[in-house]
C-alpha positions as CSV (number, residue, x, y, z in Angstrom):
1,M,-87.5,49.2,-68.8
2,S,-84.4,46.9,-67.6
3,D,-86.4,43.7,-67.6
4,R,-86.9,44.2,-71.4
5,I,-83.3,44.9,-72.0
6,D,-81.7,42.0,-69.4
7,M,-84.2,39.8,-71.8
8,L,-83.2,40.6,-75.0
9,K,-79.5,40.5,-73.8
10,K,-80.3,36.7,-72.7
11,A,-81.5,36.4,-76.4
12,L,-78.4,37.6,-77.6
13,E,-76.4,35.5,-75.9
14,K,-77.9,32.5,-77.4
15,D,-77.9,34.0,-81.1
16,P,-75.7,37.2,-81.3
17,E,-76.7,38.0,-84.7
18,N,-80.2,37.8,-84.2
19,P,-81.6,41.1,-86.0
20,L,-85.0,41.5,-83.8
21,G,-82.8,41.1,-80.9
22,L,-80.5,43.8,-81.7
23,Y,-83.0,46.0,-83.4
24,G,-85.2,45.9,-80.1
25,L,-82.2,46.4,-78.0
26,G,-81.2,49.5,-80.0
27,M,-84.7,50.6,-79.6
28,E,-85.1,49.9,-75.9
29,Y,-81.2,52.2,-75.1
30,M,-82.9,54.8,-77.7
31,K,-86.0,55.0,-75.8
32,M,-84.3,55.3,-72.2
33,G,-82.1,57.9,-74.2
34,N,-78.4,56.0,-73.9
35,F,-78.0,56.7,-77.5
36,E,-74.2,55.7,-77.6
37,D,-75.4,52.1,-76.5
38,A,-78.5,52.0,-79.1
39,I,-75.6,53.3,-81.8
40,V,-73.9,50.2,-81.1
41,Y,-76.7,47.6,-81.4
42,L,-78.4,49.5,-84.3
43,K,-75.3,49.2,-86.0
44,K,-74.6,45.7,-85.5
45,Y,-78.1,45.1,-86.3
46,L,-77.7,46.6,-90.0
47,S,-74.5,45.1,-90.4
48,V,-76.4,41.4,-90.3
49,Y,-79.7,42.3,-91.6
50,D,-81.0,44.1,-95.1
51,D,-83.0,46.9,-93.9
52,Q,-85.6,48.8,-95.4
53,G,-84.8,51.9,-93.6
54,A,-86.4,52.0,-90.4
55,G,-82.9,51.1,-88.5
56,Y,-81.4,53.8,-90.8
57,R,-83.8,56.4,-89.3
58,A,-83.0,55.5,-85.8
59,L,-79.6,55.3,-86.3
60,A,-79.8,58.7,-87.7
61,Q,-81.9,60.0,-84.7
62,C,-79.1,59.0,-82.4
63,Y,-76.7,60.4,-84.1
64,V,-78.6,63.7,-84.3
65,K,-79.4,63.6,-80.4
66,L,-75.8,63.4,-80.0
67,G,-75.1,66.4,-82.1
68,D,-72.9,64.4,-84.6
69,I,-74.8,66.0,-88.0
70,E,-72.5,64.6,-90.4
71,K,-73.0,60.7,-89.2
72,A,-76.7,61.6,-88.8
73,I,-76.7,63.0,-92.7
74,E,-74.6,59.4,-93.6
75,A,-77.1,57.3,-92.1
76,Y,-80.5,58.9,-93.7
77,E,-78.3,58.4,-97.1
78,R,-77.8,54.8,-96.4
79,G,-81.4,54.7,-95.8
80,I,-82.3,56.2,-99.0
81,E,-80.4,53.8,-100.7
82,Q,-82.6,50.9,-98.9
83,A,-85.7,53.2,-99.2
84,K,-85.2,52.9,-103.2
85,K,-84.3,49.4,-103.4
86,Y,-87.3,48.6,-101.5
87,K,-89.5,51.2,-103.5
88,H,-90.4,53.0,-100.3
89,A,-90.9,56.5,-101.7
90,S,-92.3,58.3,-98.8
91,M,-89.5,56.9,-96.8
92,E,-86.8,58.0,-99.4
93,K,-89.0,61.9,-99.3
94,E,-88.7,61.8,-95.4
95,F,-85.1,60.7,-95.3
96,S,-84.1,63.4,-98.0
97,Q,-86.2,66.0,-96.2
98,E,-84.4,65.2,-93.0
99,I,-81.1,65.7,-94.7
100,E,-81.6,69.2,-96.0
101,I,-83.1,70.3,-92.5
102,L,-79.4,68.9,-90.8
103,K,-77.7,70.4,-93.7
104,G,-79.3,73.7,-92.7
105,K,-78.5,72.9,-89.0
106,I,-74.8,72.6,-90.3
107,G,-74.7,75.9,-92.2
108,K,-76.1,77.8,-88.7
109,N,-72.9,76.3,-86.5
């Protein structure tokens, strides 16, 4: 796994705003369970690329794993905006359902 991370980091040294590299690195960190680093790269990715929704899903999932439900909801809400923009109705519905589940968890705490 670290070989892939090393490769992606080298690619980002040449082009620090490469969306594919940023997203890929975020996803690799996410797979490793390093959610803090995943968030750093996913947020950078989302700042340079007009994502259609999947990046926001990954970001929200990282926040959920870290127990930051409010930030997860915010990420899903931004994902819904992008899903609407790109006419991804099923993604919009999925994110709305995830928000309702997360809001239920807030009420239980």
